[in-house]
C-alpha positions in Angstrom: 28.7 -35.3 -39.5 27.6 -36.3 -35.8 30.1 -36.2 -32.6 28.9 -38.3 -29.1 29.8 -35.9 -26.4 32.2 -37.4 -23.0 32.9 -36.2 -20.3 35.5 -34.3 -19.6 38.3 -36.8 -18.1 41.8 -36.1 -17.9 43.1 -38.5 -20.8 40.6 -37.6 -23.1 41.4 -34.4 -22.2 44.8 -33.5 -22.5 45.2 -32.6 -26.1 43.6 -30.0 -26.6 44.1 -28.7 -22.4 44.3 -29.0 -18.8 41.2 -28.3 -16.1 39.9 -28.0 -12.8 37.6 -29.1 -10.8 37.5 -25.6 -8.3 34.1 -26.8 -6.5 35.3 -30.1 -5.2 39.4 -29.0 -5.2 41.6 -32.4 -4.7 44.9 -30.5 -4.2 47.3 -29.1 -1.1 45.8 -27.7 1.1 46.9 -24.6 3.2 44.9 -24.5 6.4 41.1 -26.1 8.0 37.9 -25.4 8.2 36.3 -23.3 8.6 39.0 -21.2 5.6 41.0 -23.3 2.8 43.0 -22.3 0.7 43.9 -24.6 -2.3 46.8 -22.7 -3.9 47.9 -23.0 -8.5 45.2 -25.6 -8.7 45.6 -24.6 -12.1 47.9 -21.8 -14.3 47.8 -20.6 -18.0 50.1 -18.5 -20.4 49.3 -15.1 -21.7 50.6 -12.9 -23.6 49.5 -9.5 -22.0 50.4 -8.4 -18.8 46.0 -8.0 -18.6 44.4 -11.3 -18.0 40.5 -9.8 -18.6 37.0 -11.7 -17.7 34.4 -11.9 -19.4 31.4 -13.4 -19.7 29.2 -14.6 -21.9 26.0 -16.3 -21.6 24.2 -19.4 -23.4 21.2 -19.9 -24.5 19.4 -23.1 -25.3 19.7 -24.0 -29.6 19.7 -27.2 -31.0 23.1 -28.4 -30.5 25.3 -27.8 -34.1 28.5 -26.6 -34.0 28.4 -24.0 -37.0 31.8 -22.2 -36.1 35.3 -22.7 -34.8 38.1 -20.1 -34.2 41.6 -20.1 -31.9 44.3 -18.0 -30.9 47.5 -18.8 -32.6 49.3 -16.9 -29.2 47.7 -18.0 -25.7 45.3 -20.0 -23.8 41.6 -19.4 -22.9 39.9 -21.0 -19.7 36.1 -21.2 -19.6 34.2 -21.6 -16.3 30.7 -22.4 -16.1 29.1 -20.9 -13.1 25.7 -21.8 -13.1 25.7 -25.5 -14.5 27.1 -27.4 -16.6 28.3 -26.6 -20.1 29.2 -28.5 -23.4 32.4 -27.3 -25.3 33.9 -28.5 -28.9 37.6 -29.1 -29.4 40.1 -29.7 -31.7 43.7 -30.1 -32.6 45.4 -26.8 -33.5 46.0 -27.0 -37.4 47.5 -25.1 -39.8 44.0 -22.4 -40.5 41.6 -25.5 -42.3 39.1 -27.3 -39.6 40.2 -30.5 -38.4 36.5 -31.5 -38.6 37.8 -34.9 -38.6 39.0 -34.9 -35.1 36.8 -32.0 -33.7 35.5 -34.2 -30.4 32.8 -32.3 -27.7 33.1 -32.7 -23.8 30.5 -32.0 -20.6 32.0 -29.7 -18.5 30.8 -29.4 -14.6 29.4 -26.2 -12.8 32.2 -25.2 -11.6 35.5 -26.6 -13.7 37.6 -24.1 -15.4 39.1 -25.9 -18.4 42.3 -24.4 -20.1 43.3 -24.9 -23.9 45.8 -24.0 -25.6 47.3 -22.1 -27.9 45.9 -23.2 -31.3 43.4 -25.6 -29.9 39.5 -25.3 -31.8 36.9 -24.5 -30.3 33.8 -22.4 -30.5 30.8 -20.4 -27.8 30.2 -23.0 -25.0 26.5 -24.9 -25.6 24.1 -25.1 -22.5 23.4 -28.1 -21.0 20.2 -28.4 -18.9 17.9 -27.1 -21.2 18.6 -23.2 -20.0 20.5 -20.4 -19.9 23.9 -20.8 -19.3 26.9 -18.1 -18.0 30.9 -18.5 -17.5 33.4 -17.3 -17.2 36.4 -16.3 -20.1 40.0 -15.0 -19.2 42.0 -14.0 -22.0 44.5 -11.6 -22.5 42.8 -8.0 -22.4 41.5 -7.7 -26.6 42.7 -11.1 -27.4 38.9 -10.9 -29.9 40.7 -8.3 -32.0 44.4 -9.3 -32.5 44.1 -13.1 -31.7 41.2 -14.9 -33.2 40.8 -16.7 -35.7 37.6 -17.3 -36.1 35.9 -19.3 -39.2 32.1 -20.0 -40.0 31.3 -23.7 -41.1 29.4 -24.2 -44.3 26.5 -26.0 -43.7 27.4 -28.9 -45.6 30.4 -29.2 -43.3 28.1 -28.9 -40.0 28.8 -30.8 -36.5 25.9 -31.9 -35.4 26.7 -33.1 -30.7 25.1 -36.0 -30.1 24.0 -36.1 -26.9 21.3 -38.7 -24.8 17.8 -37.3 -23.9 19.0 -37.2 -19.7 22.7 -35.4 -20.3 20.5 -33.1 -22.2 
């Protein structure tokens, strides 16, 4: 099965979470140039008192989704740092990967996306044919105490359909 990569939009992504373009803010502003402050652009619910900042580095690889995970009790934020990434998401379910409802979005560099609790997702894919880095924000040790991961069997793996000019 192939999934067409979509451009990130408020309408298209609202089922899974929300996002803000941190490099080109268009929200409430305090101050004028040379220092402008854009407060509270994104909030995310954390079940712990400690937010943990982690780095994920993704190298170019086949655009095939072979795994997915979700967190029952917390949001997860991802911020591509040095280039665009592709993320795959699916609506919350009771344990089965929602293969028929999965979607793929291109997340531009500097745009933070926050996934709601229960949303299926996985490691991002690098766009642009080169290594990309992203900041991941979760409560500390979420990977150890609130992460349900599934290896997708070969026959159910999803191929991401990306136009040549978007890779």
